[in-house]
Structures are given as structure tokens and as C-alpha cells.
C-alpha positions, 0 to 999 in steps of 0.5 A: 778711789771713790769718796764714800764718806765726808765728815767734819772735813775728813774724806774717807776713800776706798781704793780698789786694791786693798781692805782699808779705808784711806782718810784724808784731811788738809793734806794729811792721811790715816789709813784704817783697816776696816777689819769685819763687823765683829772686829774694831777698826785699827790704824795701818798707817798714819802719814803726817796726821795729828794724834787728835786728827788720827783719834777723830778719823778712827772715832768716825770709821768705827761709827760708820764701819758697817757702811764703809764695809757695805761700800767696800763690798759693793766696789770689790764685788 
């Protein structure tokens, strides 16, 4: 699970077994579905992340969606 992006203390990791990005900060996690370039990202799961932290993670994921999808394609072929 490589870390492909770091911003504002959040680490964005791509796992090899799914199409989501796992966002970690301070031992908390939110799993965000990347969808595709024509569809906004969406939350799949929140693990102890605050609402404020979740909103920030989703905002960053949306901002970098194209980049994260590119990295996902590099990893998954």
C-alpha cells in the first residue's frame, strides 16, 4: 500500500485490492471511492475520523482525483 500523496497531515494510500484511496491521519482513517474523472469522489467508510477531518480528506481527494486515479492505474496496470 504505497503512499501516493501527503497534504495537511493526511496520507493518501492506495491498496492493491480495491479502487479506493485510504486516507490516514493521527491513527484515524477515511476510505474514499475515487469513482472516475466524471463522477465526484464519495465516502465508503469512516474509522474514527472526525467530521471536520473527513470533510478535509474528501476535499483533498476531490482536488487531486485525476492524479490519484492516474496513480491507481499505474499500480493496477
